Steps between C-alpha positions, in 0.01 A plus 500: 500500500565482873235765566241298309581190702473691827162647401378156391601349833317774688187442294517125564551557873197729503292242316603229746403723789156565350427141404595384852181668622211269421129486576327162486127440484360223719159374391289182491483479882158670516210594275474834680860609550846502348835623631820663387846470647773754429866397538758778495795275414435154357873422513483484880359213707332752732390828351292800604157507344129483567197277459160644417155344458236633262138424418394417145422869443873570553445675831787457744363348824821466700872536459786364710848652470806288572875543530558131426277311261601161365348344189509160337384508138304221331544519124579868543187569708428562868251248638274541804409249771816289512551397863790265567511532878708577691815549291401450136357739244229735624328728249494874563119485467295241690122492457339274760250495783702544820213571742262226375207733427458382141654815350852487366764730646834634375853443625743743334875460539659805662859381521717244676411563863416148619748252648836455328432793267200321355193649327253696710148613413238763570153346543184665372165342589244489222141622535225621271648849489857395420788427737596616849848477649526258794780558756428173684519277192799698369689425822481128420661570161782708650617336825532140378646325193327620188125498451294295744329177393122513455318174577144539375393156627609562858427874486845564642805708414847356556832680539860384537811680614847395610834625624802309375506123516383471858173688552175449308149625566173384342178686578135466408237774502120507498318796347269656760309821423715547189822479705748211514534370856770262617379150582816291515873570503763225490865593557798269465811641663839328479703811580549428871854367459412132543433397142351259391274541806260792495159615616157488341273780619134474404246774565141413416161663543271314742195710420577768759874559499830372363647208696873423490685170527877449473662162434848377415559367149797354315607509137658163422638425157477137389872490430585595860296218661715228655233296678124544533184305577136546599407389854241223480283596797457873435613572140766743617797541268849457647786632288876513542658736247829671428548875469852644461644174638286532814248227579147605601199314637144610425168349607202631303126444534253433218486874421882501463535715812814430700424359845864443595825611340856438610756645548398859565837616372789336319753357745723198553403148611128576515433142382669169580501226240557144630645282226437175692120521497450763227335758722516879522436667835452851632366660818260790508325661801539201728399238242724255314419419137644189334437459127556146376502293182530122522415299191154604384420669830556864583371740761589723791503411870430789735610474865330763715377503860637150557286351221597393149271552203574316176371671188546253217522626145311372198746298294349618170554864599870470572748714307877478506717301742602576856849363430558777248534744791797301634654485153480878452550588870359853517672756724255452788501118512724297734580150380511209750623161376 
């Protein structure tokens, strides 16, 4: 009896091992072609396998081997052309025109080689004779996050990549002579040790070469704002906000670029709050800044070079209360009564 049970278990184990290997047919994405995807072990999230494309005469046109394929089934079937960029579902077969020549091309998943162990693709450009592998388009589907976005209206390709919470890069490409060429790259970098302040680096094509500009930016959450208003005369945004019980000042232009930030590092008594007249003062590079709120009026007075400039704020743009800073008393604020 025991021997029969043992034999039965072995047979079942063998059957499970066989049935774990599955080949799916992928059709309805083209009148000319269909595909097959082989998964060695369907019990695994990532499994070795391959993807192959055939013509309607069952001739294999191309085949991509992979150590890590990932599938999402729809009613038990594998579906092509699902693109939920950058982190959602991306089909193992994508049939679309990536070089804007009017002929659809193929993107075939070859594993999880893009950012954060995401799906990566081999790109084959379509032509009258079939498909030709493209190293330059493939690079865009390997070195960024998932498959690139194809914008047929703008005739542009867009990529995104990141590193942790603090560095993001967005790029756009134009197809020139059947090759994607970089036209704009925007990088946000908050990894310099002074979060929430960071840098925005923009490289853009001026028709001859890439030009680079670097500006300071700040990531301010609404819940951290203690007092803010828009300056009436120039539409600049002045914000006082709290980060790790440290008070910060930021002055941004219409493009949300930081023109002035203070302090440069967290310290003690960087600001002085005067309870008598409800003002907050700090000094920076020879200038004295006094932020005030009296009744419906708010603004900042700037004393520099022996002259005082009064930038009044728009009352309808005001957020928060200046007195809240005295009530919370951040680590770098000195209170004067």
